[in-house]
N, C-alpha and C positions, 0 to 999 in steps of 0.2 A: 561445646559442640556435640553433635550427635555422631556416633560411630556408624559406619556403613560396612557391613560384611559382605564380601562377594566371593564367589568361587569361579575360577577360570574353567575352560573346557577340559583342562588337564587336572582338575580338582584341587589345584593349589588354592589356599584360602588366604585372603588379605583383609586387613581391617584398615579403614581410611578415616581420618579425622580432619575436618576442615579443608578438604580438597575438592576441587571440581571433578566431576565424574560424568561419564556418559556410557550408554549401553547401545550396542549395535543390534537393532531389531533383526537384521539380516542373519544373525547368528542364532536366533531363537527358532527351534523346531516348529513346524506348522502342520496342523492336521488339515487336509484338503477334502477328504471324504471318509464317510463311515457307512458300512453296510453290514447287516441290516440296522435299522434304527429302533428295533424292538425285539424282545425275546421273552421266553417263558420264565416264570418264577422258579421252575424246576432246575434251571441252569442248563449248561451244555450248549447254549447257542454260540455258534462260531461267528465271531465278529472280525471284520477286516477293516483296518484303519490305514489309510494311505496318506502320506505326507512328504514333507521335505525337511532335511536337516536332522533326521533321526540318527543317521549313521555318524554324525559328528559328536553324539553324546556317548558317554561311557556307561556300560552296564545295561541291565534289562529294565525297561520302564514298567511302572505300575499303572494299570488302567482301572479307573473307578468311575462310578456313576453317582454323582453327588456324594453323600455320606452313606448311601444305602446299599450299593451293590458293587461288585468287583468283576473284572474279567481277568482272572488270574490262573487259569488252567491252560496248559499247552501254549504258553506264550512264545512266539518266535518272530524274528525279523528277517526280511530279505530286501535286496536292493536291485533296481534295474537302471542304474545310472543316476538320474536326478531325483527319482521318486523312490521312497522306501515304503515297504508294506509291513505292518505289524498285525499279526493274527493272534487271537486268543479265544478261549471259551469262557462263557459266563459261569459264575458260581450261583448256586441256588440262593434265593432270598426267602425269608419266612412270610413276608407280606408283599402283595403287589404294590408297585409304586402308585401313588395317587396322581402324580403328574410325571411327565418326562423329566429326567434328571440330567444335569450337565455332565458331559463326558470329560474326564480329566486324564491326560497322559503325563505322568510325572517321572522324572529321573530323580530318585531320592538324593537329596543334598545338592542337586544342581538346578532344578526348576521344572517348569511345566511347558508343554507345547502350547502354542496359541491355536485358536480355532473356536468356533461357536457351534458345537454339536450337542445333541441330547440323545439319551437312550431311555427306553421305557421297558420295564419288566412287568408282565401281567400274567394272569391265569388265562390260558387259551384252551378252549374245548372244541372238539370236533363233533359233528352231528352224524 
């Protein structure tokens, strides 16, 4: 049989062999909005991610845009009851994104928030 490794919300790790298992979608953090959806390649864009279930996760999440960019400066979380707000500032990237990249919110070792959002880093000029 195939082993399945899982981690609980309290980070206890279990290995299961040949057992029936299920996962509760209701326990998966969910991203419900992201603003803005684009920023400069120079970094420093303040990004606000709103969702549910963030506070049930342990540690600070890692925010990334595909494999090309990160939102890893000044990361903080706050809560107003049922909704949680994650704020961060983007890091600089050497090249603009060719297309919008999927936004990932990950709690290392525990999993990712669900949601279908993208972020675009490009060169912006003013006239």
